[in-house]
N, C-alpha and C positions, 0 to 999 in steps of 0.2 A: 175592826182595826184597833179601836181603842182597847178592846179586850186583849189583843195580842201585845199592844204596847204596855198595858198594865201587867200582863204576865211576864214580859221581859223585865220590867222594873222590879217586880218582886222575886225574880229568879226562877219562876216556874216554867219559862220558856227560854232556852238558850239557843241562839241562832247557830247554825253550822258555820264553819270557818269561812266559807265563801259568801255567805249572806251579807255580812257587813261590807264586803267589797262591792257587791251589787248595790247595796244601800248608798254607798259613797258615790257610785256612778249616778244613781237616781237623784241624789241630793244636788249634784252639779248640773243636771240636765235642765234645759228649758222644758217645762211640762206642757207638751202638746201631744196629740194622738200619735203622730208619726214617731216622735222620739221615744215615747213609752213603748210602743210596739217594737221598735228597733232594739231597745234595751232588753225586752223580753226575749227576742230572737237570739240575741248575742250573749245572753246570760250564761255564766259557766254552770256546769252540772253541780248539783248540790245546793242549788238556790230555789228549789221547787216551792218551798213555803212562801217565798216572796213573789216569785214569778206568777203563781196562780192568782195572786192579789192584783196583778196589773191589768187584767182583762176589763174589769169594771171601770177603772179610771180612764183607760184608753177609750172606751166607749163614751163616757161622759165628756171627755175632752174633744170629742168629735163635734159637740154642740156648744161648748162653753170654754172658759179658760181655767187656768190653774188655781184661781181663787175660789172656785166653786166649793161649797161645803162638802160635797160628796168626795172630793179629791184631797182635802186638807188632812184627814187622819192618816192616809198613806204617806203623804209628804212629811208629816210630823214623825211617823215611825222611821222613815228613811233618814231623816235628819238626826234622830236620836242614835240609831245604829251607826251612822257614819261618824258622828261625833265621838262615840265610844270607841270605834275602831281607830280613829286618829289618836286617841289617848293611850292605846295599847303600846307597850314597848316593842320596838323592832328587835329582831334576833340579835343584831349587832349591838344594840343598846343594853342587852341583858348581860353581856359579858363583863 
């Protein structure tokens, strides 16, 4: 996860248009097994890079809470992508 976040920061990984939207949803969720599994099921197409990463945290959250070190890197990545998506101009603001 930290590798993906580092690649995002240095521009060698650029998320698809739908992935920041999913990251925004993840950033607002209470991180529990059920909510992560539901987010994965309901994720729009084009978010496969992020949805494949949700299996392990969902499993970990079965036994622990969202503060577990195994979950924090994905939460951090979701927060970064969501924050960057919020900073992007909307189509109406570009005019």
